PDBQT receptor file of N, H, CA, C and O in Angstrom, charges set to zero:
ATOM      1  N   LEU A   1      -3.570  16.886  10.299  1.00  0.00    +0.000 N 
ATOM      2  CA  LEU A   1      -4.150  15.885   9.419  1.00  0.00    +0.000 C 
ATOM      3  C   LEU A   1      -5.413  16.419   8.762  1.00  0.00    +0.000 C 
ATOM      4  O   LEU A   1      -5.975  17.427   9.191  1.00  0.00    +0.000 OA
ATOM      5  N   LEU A   2      -5.841  15.744   7.738  1.00  0.00    +0.000 N 
ATOM      6  H   LEU A   2      -5.384  14.925   7.390  1.00  0.00    +0.000 HD
ATOM      7  CA  LEU A   2      -7.028  16.167   7.013  1.00  0.00    +0.000 C 
ATOM      8  C   LEU A   2      -8.281  15.697   7.735  1.00  0.00    +0.000 C 
ATOM      9  O   LEU A   2      -8.469  14.501   7.956  1.00  0.00    +0.000 OA
ATOM     10  N   GLN A   3      -9.119  16.629   8.094  1.00  0.00    +0.000 N 
ATOM     11  H   GLN A   3      -8.966  17.601   7.915  1.00  0.00    +0.000 HD
ATOM     12  CA  GLN A   3     -10.363  16.304   8.782  1.00  0.00    +0.000 C 
ATOM     13  C   GLN A   3     -11.296  15.543   7.846  1.00  0.00    +0.000 C 
ATOM     14  O   GLN A   3     -11.496  15.946   6.700  1.00  0.00    +0.000 OA
ATOM     15  N   GLY A   4     -11.863  14.451   8.332  1.00  0.00    +0.000 N 
ATOM     16  H   GLY A   4     -11.701  14.124   9.263  1.00  0.00    +0.000 HD
ATOM     17  CA  GLY A   4     -12.849  13.705   7.562  1.00  0.00    +0.000 C 
ATOM     18  C   GLY A   4     -12.278  12.797   6.489  1.00  0.00    +0.000 C 
ATOM     19  O   GLY A   4     -13.035  12.222   5.707  1.00  0.00    +0.000 OA
ATOM     20  N   LEU A   5     -10.963  12.654   6.434  1.00  0.00    +0.000 N 
ATOM     21  H   LEU A   5     -10.348  13.121   7.069  1.00  0.00    +0.000 HD
ATOM     22  CA  LEU A   5     -10.368  11.812   5.394  1.00  0.00    +0.000 C 
ATOM     23  C   LEU A   5     -10.815  10.362   5.534  1.00  0.00    +0.000 C 
ATOM     24  O   LEU A   5     -11.069   9.690   4.534  1.00  0.00    +0.000 OA
ATOM     25  N   ASP A   6     -10.913   9.880   6.764  1.00  0.00    +0.000 N 
ATOM     26  H   ASP A   6     -10.708  10.426   7.577  1.00  0.00    +0.000 HD
ATOM     27  CA  ASP A   6     -11.341   8.497   6.976  1.00  0.00    +0.000 C 
ATOM     28  C   ASP A   6     -12.754   8.265   6.445  1.00  0.00    +0.000 C 
ATOM     29  O   ASP A   6     -13.033   7.227   5.844  1.00  0.00    +0.000 OA
ATOM     30  N   VAL A   7     -13.632   9.221   6.665  1.00  0.00    +0.000 N 
ATOM     31  H   VAL A   7     -13.405  10.064   7.153  1.00  0.00    +0.000 HD
ATOM     32  CA  VAL A   7     -15.011   9.102   6.182  1.00  0.00    +0.000 C 
ATOM     33  C   VAL A   7     -15.029   9.113   4.655  1.00  0.00    +0.000 C 
ATOM     34  O   VAL A   7     -15.721   8.307   4.031  1.00  0.00    +0.000 OA
ATOM     35  N   ARG A   8     -14.277  10.015   4.064  1.00  0.00    +0.000 N 
ATOM     36  H   ARG A   8     -13.715  10.669   4.571  1.00  0.00    +0.000 HD
ATOM     37  CA  ARG A   8     -14.231  10.115   2.596  1.00  0.00    +0.000 C 
ATOM     38  C   ARG A   8     -13.689   8.833   1.976  1.00  0.00    +0.000 C 
ATOM     39  O   ARG A   8     -14.244   8.328   1.000  1.00  0.00    +0.000 OA
ATOM     40  N   LEU A   9     -12.608   8.309   2.541  1.00  0.00    +0.000 N 
ATOM     41  H   LEU A   9     -12.158   8.719   3.334  1.00  0.00    +0.000 HD
ATOM     42  CA  LEU A   9     -12.043   7.064   2.022  1.00  0.00    +0.000 C 
ATOM     43  C   LEU A   9     -13.039   5.918   2.134  1.00  0.00    +0.000 C 
ATOM     44  O   LEU A   9     -13.192   5.123   1.207  1.00  0.00    +0.000 OA
ATOM     45  N   ARG A  10     -13.709   5.841   3.268  1.00  0.00    +0.000 N 
ATOM     46  H   ARG A  10     -13.585   6.486   4.021  1.00  0.00    +0.000 HD
ATOM     47  CA  ARG A  10     -14.696   4.780   3.488  1.00  0.00    +0.000 C 
ATOM     48  C   ARG A  10     -15.834   4.891   2.469  1.00  0.00    +0.000 C 
ATOM     49  O   ARG A  10     -16.269   3.886   1.908  1.00  0.00    +0.000 OA
ATOM     50  N   GLU A  11     -16.310   6.106   2.236  1.00  0.00    +0.000 N 
ATOM     51  H   GLU A  11     -15.956   6.923   2.693  1.00  0.00    +0.000 HD
ATOM     52  CA  GLU A  11     -17.410   6.307   1.289  1.00  0.00    +0.000 C 
ATOM     53  C   GLU A  11     -16.985   6.026  -0.149  1.00  0.00    +0.000 C 
ATOM     54  O   GLU A  11     -17.719   5.384  -0.900  1.00  0.00    +0.000 OA
ATOM     55  N   GLU A  12     -15.819   6.498  -0.528  1.00  0.00    +0.000 N 
ATOM     56  H   GLU A  12     -15.223   7.020   0.082  1.00  0.00    +0.000 HD
ATOM     57  CA  GLU A  12     -15.363   6.359  -1.912  1.00  0.00    +0.000 C 
ATOM     58  C   GLU A  12     -14.946   4.936  -2.262  1.00  0.00    +0.000 C 
ATOM     59  O   GLU A  12     -15.160   4.486  -3.388  1.00  0.00    +0.000 OA
ATOM     60  N   THR A  13     -14.353   4.228  -1.310  1.00  0.00    +0.000 N 
ATOM     61  H   THR A  13     -14.179   4.594  -0.395  1.00  0.00    +0.000 HD
ATOM     62  CA  THR A  13     -13.822   2.896  -1.599  1.00  0.00    +0.000 C 
ATOM     63  C   THR A  13     -14.723   1.767  -1.132  1.00  0.00    +0.000 C 
ATOM     64  O   THR A  13     -14.530   0.612  -1.514  1.00  0.00    +0.000 OA
ATOM     65  N   GLN A  14     -15.710   2.100  -0.301  1.00  0.00    +0.000 N 
ATOM     66  H   GLN A  14     -15.866   3.038   0.009  1.00  0.00    +0.000 HD
ATOM     67  CA  GLN A  14     -16.576   1.085   0.298  1.00  0.00    +0.000 C 
ATOM     68  C   GLN A  14     -15.761   0.062   1.090  1.00  0.00    +0.000 C 
ATOM     69  O   GLN A  14     -16.113  -1.115   1.169  1.00  0.00    +0.000 OA
ATOM     70  N   MET A  15     -14.665   0.544   1.671  1.00  0.00    +0.000 N 
ATOM     71  H   MET A  15     -14.379   1.500   1.607  1.00  0.00    +0.000 HD
ATOM     72  CA  MET A  15     -13.804  -0.297   2.498  1.00  0.00    +0.000 C 
ATOM     73  C   MET A  15     -13.664   0.349   3.868  1.00  0.00    +0.000 C 
ATOM     74  O   MET A  15     -13.785   1.568   3.992  1.00  0.00    +0.000 OA
ATOM     75  N   PRO A  16     -13.411  -0.456   4.899  1.00  0.00    +0.000 N 
ATOM     76  CA  PRO A  16     -13.247   0.125   6.229  1.00  0.00    +0.000 C 
ATOM     77  C   PRO A  16     -12.040   1.059   6.288  1.00  0.00    +0.000 C 
ATOM     78  O   PRO A  16     -10.992   0.772   5.710  1.00  0.00    +0.000 OA
ATOM     79  N   ALA A  17     -12.195   2.155   6.977  1.00  0.00    +0.000 N 
ATOM     80  H   ALA A  17     -13.046   2.388   7.447  1.00  0.00    +0.000 HD
ATOM     81  CA  ALA A  17     -11.097   3.099   7.187  1.00  0.00    +0.000 C 
ATOM     82  C   ALA A  17     -11.318   3.776   8.529  1.00  0.00    +0.000 C 
ATOM     83  O   ALA A  17     -12.452   4.080   8.898  1.00  0.00    +0.000 OA
ATOM     84  N   HIS A  18     -10.251   4.009   9.246  1.00  0.00    +0.000 N 
ATOM     85  H   HIS A  18      -9.330   3.762   8.946  1.00  0.00    +0.000 HD
ATOM     86  CA  HIS A  18     -10.369   4.718  10.516  1.00  0.00    +0.000 C 
ATOM     87  C   HIS A  18      -9.098   5.510  10.778  1.00  0.00    +0.000 C 
ATOM     88  O   HIS A  18      -8.035   5.221  10.228  1.00  0.00    +0.000 OA
ATOM     89  N   ARG A  19      -9.236   6.513  11.629  1.00  0.00    +0.000 N 
ATOM     90  H   ARG A  19     -10.100   6.748  12.075  1.00  0.00    +0.000 HD
ATOM     91  CA  ARG A  19      -8.087   7.329  12.006  1.00  0.00    +0.000 C 
ATOM     92  C   ARG A  19      -7.361   6.660  13.161  1.00  0.00    +0.000 C 
ATOM     93  O   ARG A  19      -7.985   6.164  14.100  1.00  0.00    +0.000 OA
ATOM     94  N   ALA A  20      -6.068   6.652  13.083  1.00  0.00    +0.000 N 
ATOM     95  H   ALA A  20      -5.561   7.054  12.321  1.00  0.00    +0.000 HD
ATOM     96  CA  ALA A  20      -5.261   6.077  14.154  1.00  0.00    +0.000 C 
ATOM     97  C   ALA A  20      -5.157   7.074  15.303  1.00  0.00    +0.000 C 
ATOM     98  O   ALA A  20      -5.218   8.286  15.097  1.00  0.00    +0.000 OA
ATOM     99  N   GLU A  21      -5.001   6.551  16.505  1.00  0.00    +0.000 N 
ATOM    100  H   GLU A  21      -4.951   5.567  16.673  1.00  0.00    +0.000 HD
ATOM    101  CA  GLU A  21      -4.818   7.435  17.659  1.00  0.00    +0.000 C 
ATOM    102  C   GLU A  21      -3.518   8.213  17.532  1.00  0.00    +0.000 C 
ATOM    103  O   GLU A  21      -3.443   9.379  17.919  1.00  0.00    +0.000 OA
ATOM    104  N   SER A  22      -2.501   7.568  16.990  1.00  0.00    +0.000 N 
ATOM    105  H   SER A  22      -2.562   6.621  16.675  1.00  0.00    +0.000 HD
ATOM    106  CA  SER A  22      -1.195   8.206  16.855  1.00  0.00    +0.000 C 
ATOM    107  C   SER A  22      -0.687   8.007  15.424  1.00  0.00    +0.000 C 
ATOM    108  O   SER A  22       0.038   7.050  15.152  1.00  0.00    +0.000 OA
ATOM    109  N   PRO A  23      -1.061   8.900  14.516  1.00  0.00    +0.000 N 
ATOM    110  CA  PRO A  23      -0.697   8.733  13.107  1.00  0.00    +0.000 C 
ATOM    111  C   PRO A  23       0.808   8.608  12.861  1.00  0.00    +0.000 C 
ATOM    112  O   PRO A  23       1.234   7.797  12.039  1.00  0.00    +0.000 OA
ATOM    113  N   LEU A  24       1.605   9.396  13.559  1.00  0.00    +0.000 N 
ATOM    114  H   LEU A  24       1.259  10.054  14.227  1.00  0.00    +0.000 HD
ATOM    115  CA  LEU A  24       3.051   9.329  13.335  1.00  0.00    +0.000 C 
ATOM    116  C   LEU A  24       3.618   7.980  13.757  1.00  0.00    +0.000 C 
ATOM    117  O   LEU A  24       4.527   7.453  13.116  1.00  0.00    +0.000 OA
ATOM    118  N   THR A  25       3.082   7.426  14.829  1.00  0.00    +0.000 N 
ATOM    119  H   THR A  25       2.343   7.853  15.350  1.00  0.00    +0.000 HD
ATOM    120  CA  THR A  25       3.521   6.097  15.252  1.00  0.00    +0.000 C 
ATOM    121  C   THR A  25       3.140   5.068  14.196  1.00  0.00    +0.000 C 
ATOM    122  O   THR A  25       3.920   4.163  13.901  1.00  0.00    +0.000 OA
ATOM    123  N   CYS A  26       1.953   5.201  13.628  1.00  0.00    +0.000 N 
ATOM    124  H   CYS A  26       1.320   5.936  13.868  1.00  0.00    +0.000 HD
ATOM    125  CA  CYS A  26       1.523   4.274  12.575  1.00  0.00    +0.000 C 
ATOM    126  C   CYS A  26       2.450   4.346  11.367  1.00  0.00    +0.000 C 
ATOM    127  O   CYS A  26       2.793   3.318  10.783  1.00  0.00    +0.000 OA
ATOM    128  N   VAL A  27       2.850   5.546  10.996  1.00  0.00    +0.000 N 
ATOM    129  H   VAL A  27       2.571   6.381  11.470  1.00  0.00    +0.000 HD
ATOM    130  CA  VAL A  27       3.767   5.705   9.868  1.00  0.00    +0.000 C 
ATOM    131  C   VAL A  27       5.099   5.035  10.189  1.00  0.00    +0.000 C 
ATOM    132  O   VAL A  27       5.660   4.324   9.355  1.00  0.00    +0.000 OA
ATOM    133  N   ALA A  28       5.598   5.261  11.388  1.00  0.00    +0.000 N 
ATOM    134  H   ALA A  28       5.142   5.838  12.066  1.00  0.00    +0.000 HD
ATOM    135  CA  ALA A  28       6.883   4.673  11.776  1.00  0.00    +0.000 C 
ATOM    136  C   ALA A  28       6.803   3.147  11.805  1.00  0.00    +0.000 C 
ATOM    137  O   ALA A  28       7.694   2.469  11.294  1.00  0.00    +0.000 OA
ATOM    138  N   VAL A  29       5.750   2.611  12.394  1.00  0.00    +0.000 N 
ATOM    139  H   VAL A  29       5.026   3.161  12.810  1.00  0.00    +0.000 HD
ATOM    140  CA  VAL A  29       5.595   1.154  12.475  1.00  0.00    +0.000 C 
ATOM    141  C   VAL A  29       5.411   0.569  11.074  1.00  0.00    +0.000 C 
ATOM    142  O   VAL A  29       6.029  -0.442  10.738  1.00  0.00    +0.000 OA
ATOM    143  N   GLY A  30       4.573   1.191  10.265  1.00  0.00    +0.000 N 
ATOM    144  H   GLY A  30       4.071   2.012  10.538  1.00  0.00    +0.000 HD
ATOM    145  CA  GLY A  30       4.347   0.705   8.904  1.00  0.00    +0.000 C 
ATOM    146  C   GLY A  30       5.608   0.751   8.062  1.00  0.00    +0.000 C 
ATOM    147  O   GLY A  30       5.873  -0.167   7.286  1.00  0.00    +0.000 OA
ATOM    148  N   SER A  31       6.382   1.810   8.210  1.00  0.00    +0.000 N 
ATOM    149  H   SER A  31       6.167   2.555   8.841  1.00  0.00    +0.000 HD
ATOM    150  CA  SER A  31       7.650   1.909   7.479  1.00  0.00    +0.000 C 
ATOM    151  C   SER A  31       8.608   0.814   7.920  1.00  0.00    +0.000 C 
ATOM    152  O   SER A  31       9.282   0.199   7.094  1.00  0.00    +0.000 OA
ATOM    153  N   GLY A  32       8.666   0.575   9.215  1.00  0.00    +0.000 N 
ATOM    154  H   GLY A  32       8.118   1.074   9.886  1.00  0.00    +0.000 HD
ATOM    155  CA  GLY A  32       9.528  -0.485   9.734  1.00  0.00    +0.000 C 
ATOM    156  C   GLY A  32       9.123  -1.847   9.204  1.00  0.00    +0.000 C 
ATOM    157  O   GLY A  32       9.977  -2.652   8.835  1.00  0.00    +0.000 OA
ATOM    158  N   ARG A  33       7.833  -2.106   9.165  1.00  0.00    +0.000 N 
ATOM    159  H   ARG A  33       7.139  -1.451   9.465  1.00  0.00    +0.000 HD
ATOM    160  CA  ARG A  33       7.351  -3.389   8.632  1.00  0.00    +0.000 C 
ATOM    161  C   ARG A  33       7.679  -3.523   7.152  1.00  0.00    +0.000 C 
ATOM    162  O   ARG A  33       8.046  -4.602   6.685  1.00  0.00    +0.000 OA
ATOM    163  N   SER A  34       7.546  -2.426   6.419  1.00  0.00    +0.000 N 
ATOM    164  H   SER A  34       7.248  -1.550   6.798  1.00  0.00    +0.000 HD
ATOM    165  CA  SER A  34       7.886  -2.458   4.993  1.00  0.00    +0.000 C 
ATOM    166  C   SER A  34       9.357  -2.791   4.799  1.00  0.00    +0.000 C 
ATOM    167  O   SER A  34       9.712  -3.570   3.915  1.00  0.00    +0.000 OA
ATOM    168  N   LEU A  35      10.207  -2.203   5.624  1.00  0.00    +0.000 N 
ATOM    169  H   LEU A  35       9.919  -1.570   6.342  1.00  0.00    +0.000 HD
ATOM    170  CA  LEU A  35      11.634  -2.498   5.519  1.00  0.00    +0.000 C 
ATOM    171  C   LEU A  35      11.921  -3.955   5.856  1.00  0.00    +0.000 C 
ATOM    172  O   LEU A  35      12.770  -4.588   5.229  1.00  0.00    +0.000 OA
ATOM    173  N   GLU A  36      11.208  -4.484   6.851  1.00  0.00    +0.000 N 
ATOM    174  H   GLU A  36      10.518  -3.969   7.360  1.00  0.00    +0.000 HD
ATOM    175  CA  GLU A  36      11.387  -5.891   7.210  1.00  0.00    +0.000 C 
ATOM    176  C   GLU A  36      10.976  -6.808   6.069  1.00  0.00    +0.000 C 
ATOM    177  O   GLU A  36      11.554  -7.881   5.895  1.00  0.00    +0.000 OA
ATOM    178  N   GLU A  37       9.992  -6.399   5.297  1.00  0.00    +0.000 N 
ATOM    179  H   GLU A  37       9.523  -5.528   5.438  1.00  0.00    +0.000 HD
ATOM    180  CA  GLU A  37       9.474  -7.213   4.198  1.00  0.00    +0.000 C 
ATOM    181  C   GLU A  37       9.987  -6.745   2.837  1.00  0.00    +0.000 C 
ATOM    182  O   GLU A  37       9.436  -7.124   1.803  1.00  0.00    +0.000 OA
ATOM    183  N   PHE A  38      11.028  -5.934   2.830  1.00  0.00    +0.000 N 
ATOM    184  H   PHE A  38      11.476  -5.627   3.670  1.00  0.00    +0.000 HD
ATOM    185  CA  PHE A  38      11.511  -5.331   1.590  1.00  0.00    +0.000 C 
ATOM    186  C   PHE A  38      11.820  -6.368   0.517  1.00  0.00    +0.000 C 
ATOM    187  O   PHE A  38      11.429  -6.192  -0.637  1.00  0.00    +0.000 OA
ATOM    188  N   GLU A  39      12.506  -7.431   0.871  1.00  0.00    +0.000 N 
ATOM    189  H   GLU A  39      12.824  -7.574   1.808  1.00  0.00    +0.000 HD
ATOM    190  CA  GLU A  39      12.872  -8.445  -0.125  1.00  0.00    +0.000 C 
ATOM    191  C   GLU A  39      11.632  -9.067  -0.767  1.00  0.00    +0.000 C 
ATOM    192  O   GLU A  39      11.583  -9.238  -1.986  1.00  0.00    +0.000 OA
ATOM    193  N   ALA A  40      10.637  -9.404   0.042  1.00  0.00    +0.000 N 
ATOM    194  H   ALA A  40      10.676  -9.266   1.032  1.00  0.00    +0.000 HD
ATOM    195  CA  ALA A  40       9.410  -9.998  -0.499  1.00  0.00    +0.000 C 
ATOM    196  C   ALA A  40       8.685  -9.004  -1.404  1.00  0.00    +0.000 C 
ATOM    197  O   ALA A  40       8.189  -9.377  -2.467  1.00  0.00    +0.000 OA
ATOM    198  N   ILE A  41       8.625  -7.756  -0.989  1.00  0.00    +0.000 N 
ATOM    199  H   ILE A  41       9.028  -7.453  -0.125  1.00  0.00    +0.000 HD
ATOM    200  CA  ILE A  41       7.974  -6.724  -1.803  1.00  0.00    +0.000 C 
ATOM    201  C   ILE A  41       8.737  -6.538  -3.109  1.00  0.00    +0.000 C 
ATOM    202  O   ILE A  41       8.135  -6.423  -4.176  1.00  0.00    +0.000 OA
ATOM    203  N   HIS A  42      10.046  -6.511  -3.022  1.00  0.00    +0.000 N 
ATOM    204  H   HIS A  42      10.536  -6.604  -2.155  1.00  0.00    +0.000 HD
ATOM    205  CA  HIS A  42      10.891  -6.331  -4.203  1.00  0.00    +0.000 C 
ATOM    206  C   HIS A  42      10.691  -7.488  -5.189  1.00  0.00    +0.000 C 
ATOM    207  O   HIS A  42      10.546  -7.263  -6.390  1.00  0.00    +0.000 OA
ATOM    208  N   ARG A  43      10.682  -8.722  -4.681  1.00  0.00    +0.000 N 
ATOM    209  H   ARG A  43      10.799  -8.905  -3.705  1.00  0.00    +0.000 HD
ATOM    210  CA  ARG A  43      10.460  -9.889  -5.553  1.00  0.00    +0.000 C 
ATOM    211  C   ARG A  43       9.086  -9.815  -6.202  1.00  0.00    +0.000 C 
ATOM    212  O   ARG A  43       8.940 -10.101  -7.390  1.00  0.00    +0.000 OA
ATOM    213  N   SER A  44       8.088  -9.434  -5.432  1.00  0.00    +0.000 N 
ATOM    214  H   SER A  44       8.206  -9.201  -4.467  1.00  0.00    +0.000 HD
ATOM    215  CA  SER A  44       6.731  -9.341  -5.956  1.00  0.00    +0.000 C 
ATOM    216  C   SER A  44       6.657  -8.315  -7.084  1.00  0.00    +0.000 C 
ATOM    217  O   SER A  44       6.041  -8.567  -8.119  1.00  0.00    +0.000 OA
ATOM    218  N   ASN A  45       7.278  -7.173  -6.882  1.00  0.00    +0.000 N 
ATOM    219  H   ASN A  45       7.779  -6.969  -6.041  1.00  0.00    +0.000 HD
ATOM    220  CA  ASN A  45       7.270  -6.131  -7.914  1.00  0.00    +0.000 C 
ATOM    221  C   ASN A  45       8.017  -6.582  -9.157  1.00  0.00    +0.000 C 
ATOM    222  O   ASN A  45       7.595  -6.285 -10.275  1.00  0.00    +0.000 OA
ATOM    223  N   LYS A  46       9.130  -7.303  -8.976  1.00  0.00    +0.000 N 
ATOM    224  H   LYS A  46       9.473  -7.545  -8.068  1.00  0.00    +0.000 HD
ATOM    225  CA  LYS A  46       9.872  -7.815 -10.131  1.00  0.00    +0.000 C 
ATOM    226  C   LYS A  46       9.019  -8.799 -10.918  1.00  0.00    +0.000 C 
ATOM    227  O   LYS A  46       8.999  -8.759 -12.148  1.00  0.00    +0.000 OA
ATOM    228  N   ASN A  47       8.310  -9.689 -10.209  1.00  0.00    +0.000 N 
ATOM    229  H   ASN A  47       8.327  -9.721  -9.210  1.00  0.00    +0.000 HD
ATOM    230  CA  ASN A  47       7.446 -10.662 -10.881  1.00  0.00    +0.000 C 
ATOM    231  C   ASN A  47       6.325  -9.967 -11.639  1.00  0.00    +0.000 C 
ATOM    232  O   ASN A  47       6.004 -10.353 -12.763  1.00  0.00    +0.000 OA
ATOM    233  N   LYS A  48       5.731  -8.950 -11.037  1.00  0.00    +0.000 N 
ATOM    234  H   LYS A  48       5.992  -8.637 -10.124  1.00  0.00    +0.000 HD
ATOM    235  CA  LYS A  48       4.664  -8.208 -11.711  1.00  0.00    +0.000 C 
ATOM    236  C   LYS A  48       5.193  -7.550 -12.978  1.00  0.00    +0.000 C 
ATOM    237  O   LYS A  48       4.543  -7.581 -14.023  1.00  0.00    +0.000 OA
ATOM    238  N   GLN A  49       6.377  -6.956 -12.877  1.00  0.00    +0.000 N 
ATOM    239  H   GLN A  49       6.905  -6.931 -12.028  1.00  0.00    +0.000 HD
ATOM    240  CA  GLN A  49       6.964  -6.285 -14.033  1.00  0.00    +0.000 C 
ATOM    241  C   GLN A  49       7.301  -7.307 -15.119  1.00  0.00    +0.000 C 
ATOM    242  O   GLN A  49       7.058  -7.064 -16.301  1.00  0.00    +0.000 OA
ATOM    243  N   ARG A  50       7.858  -8.444 -14.717  1.00  0.00    +0.000 N 
ATOM    244  H   ARG A  50       8.056  -8.641 -13.757  1.00  0.00    +0.000 HD
ATOM    245  CA  ARG A  50       8.211  -9.491 -15.674  1.00  0.00    +0.000 C 
ATOM    246  C   ARG A  50       6.956  -9.996 -16.387  1.00  0.00    +0.000 C 
ATOM    247  O   ARG A  50       6.964 -10.171 -17.605  1.00  0.00    +0.000 OA
ATOM    248  N   ASN A  51       5.881 -10.230 -15.636  1.00  0.00    +0.000 N 
ATOM    249  H   ASN A  51       5.874 -10.087 -14.646  1.00  0.00    +0.000 HD
ATOM    250  CA  ASN A  51       4.626 -10.693 -16.237  1.00  0.00    +0.000 C 
ATOM    251  C   ASN A  51       4.052  -9.645 -17.179  1.00  0.00    +0.000 C 
ATOM    252  O   ASN A  51       3.548  -9.977 -18.252  1.00  0.00    +0.000 OA
ATOM    253  N   HIS A  52       4.127  -8.393 -16.782  1.00  0.00    +0.000 N 
ATOM    254  H   HIS A  52       4.536  -8.123 -15.911  1.00  0.00    +0.000 HD
ATOM    255  CA  HIS A  52       3.611  -7.309 -17.622  1.00  0.00    +0.000 C 
ATOM    256  C   HIS A  52       4.399  -7.231 -18.925  1.00  0.00    +0.000 C 
ATOM    257  O   HIS A  52       3.814  -7.088 -19.999  1.00  0.00    +0.000 OA
ATOM    258  N   ASN A  53       5.717  -7.324 -18.834  1.00  0.00    +0.000 N 
ATOM    259  H   ASN A  53       6.192  -7.440 -17.961  1.00  0.00    +0.000 HD
ATOM    260  CA  ASN A  53       6.557  -7.243 -20.034  1.00  0.00    +0.000 C 
ATOM    261  C   ASN A  53       6.345  -8.438 -20.951  1.00  0.00    +0.000 C 
ATOM    262  O   ASN A  53       6.351  -8.279 -22.172  1.00  0.00    +0.000 OA
ATOM    263  N   SER A  54       6.158  -9.631 -20.393  1.00  0.00    +0.000 N 
ATOM    264  H   SER A  54       6.153  -9.760 -19.401  1.00  0.00    +0.000 HD
ATOM    265  CA  SER A  54       5.953 -10.809 -21.238  1.00  0.00    +0.000 C 
ATOM    266  C   SER A  54       4.611 -10.727 -21.961  1.00  0.00    +0.000 C 
ATOM    267  O   SER A  54       4.491 -11.191 -23.094  1.00  0.00    +0.000 OA
ATOM    268  N   ARG A  55       3.610 -10.146 -21.322  1.00  0.00    +0.000 N 
ATOM    269  H   ARG A  55       3.708  -9.768 -20.401  1.00  0.00    +0.000 HD
ATOM    270  CA  ARG A  55       2.311  -9.974 -21.985  1.00  0.00    +0.000 C 
ATOM    271  C   ARG A  55       2.422  -8.978 -23.129  1.00  0.00    +0.000 C 
ATOM    272  O   ARG A  55       1.756  -9.133 -24.153  1.00  0.00    +0.000 OA
ATOM    273  N   ARG A  56       3.246  -7.969 -22.969  1.00  0.00    +0.000 N 
ATOM    274  H   ARG A  56       3.786  -7.842 -22.137  1.00  0.00    +0.000 HD
ATOM    275  CA  ARG A  56       3.406  -6.960 -24.020  1.00  0.00    +0.000 C 
ATOM    276  C   ARG A  56       4.071  -7.568 -25.250  1.00  0.00    +0.000 C 
ATOM    277  O   ARG A  56       3.730  -7.214 -26.379  1.00  0.00    +0.000 OA
ATOM    278  N   ARG A  57       5.024  -8.486 -25.038  1.00  0.00    +0.000 N 
ATOM    279  H   ARG A  57       5.301  -8.773 -24.121  1.00  0.00    +0.000 HD
ATOM    280  CA  ARG A  57       5.749  -9.087 -26.155  1.00  0.00    +0.000 C 
ATOM    281  C   ARG A  57       4.874 -10.035 -26.962  1.00  0.00    +0.000 C 
ATOM    282  O   ARG A  57       5.097 -10.210 -28.160  1.00  0.00    +0.000 OA
ATOM    283  N   THR A  58       3.881 -10.649 -26.325  1.00  0.00    +0.000 N 
ATOM    284  H   THR A  58       3.700 -10.507 -25.352  1.00  0.00    +0.000 HD
ATOM    285  CA  THR A  58       3.056 -11.638 -27.025  1.00  0.00    +0.000 C 
ATOM    286  C   THR A  58       1.939 -10.997 -27.832  1.00  0.00    +0.000 C 
ATOM    287  O   THR A  58       1.229 -11.695 -28.556  1.00  0.00    +0.000 OA
ATOM    288  N   ARG A  59       1.770  -9.723 -27.727  1.00  0.00    +0.000 N 
ATOM    289  H   ARG A  59       2.346  -9.156 -27.138  1.00  0.00    +0.000 HD
ATOM    290  CA  ARG A  59       0.681  -9.050 -28.465  1.00  0.00    +0.000 C 
ATOM    291  C   ARG A  59       1.087  -8.745 -29.870  1.00  0.00    +0.000 C 
ATOM    292  O   ARG A  59       0.300  -8.183 -30.632  1.00  0.00    +0.000 OA
TER     293      ARG A  59
């Protein structure tokens, strides 16, 4: 992993960031959660795209 990435992210974004004890486990768990929420994420992205396209047409 990249040394000091958590510090850099925290400084650049002014948001909390920390290194996980087990990064690979975090990736696996996060990926699993994303798959569980895939439909909601997909709907959200479709709505964002639809809103973006409708704004472009009204200009």
